[in-house]
Residue, then its C-alpha position, 0 to 999 in steps of 0.5 A: p502689921k500681919e507679923l504682929g500675930d507672931l508675938s505670941e507671948l504679948t499681953h499688952i498692945n498700946l498703940d494710942n495716938n499714932s495716926l495709924r491708918g487702914s484696917i485693924v488686921s485680924e492676925i491680932a486674934q493670934l495673940m492668945n495671951l492678950e489682955i489689953l488692946d488699946l488702939y485709941n485715937n488713930k485712923f482706922t477705917e472699916s469694921i471691927p475684926s470678928e476674930l477679936g472675939l477669940l481673945t478670951g483673956l481680953v480685959r480692955l479693948d479701947l478703939d475709941s476715936n477712930t473712924l471704924s464702920g459697921l456694927i460691933p461683932t456679936e463675937l465680942g459677946q464671948l469675951m467674958n473677961l472684958e471689963d472695959l470697952r471703948 
């Protein structure tokens, strides 16, 4: 949900294996303290939001096993702390 962006102190999101559908909400990019974003094995469609490139503290981003489309946004190249991308 879009209200997820209101959880400003959140550092980890693990929503693996939940059969979530639709698009990844760009409001996640408001979570400036986020280090881990695990959305593995859901049913997300559409493209990866370029706004995820604003999460400069992100260490792990796991979007594996979804049905995302499009290219990986070039903005993800700005994630200098990113160690694990799936």
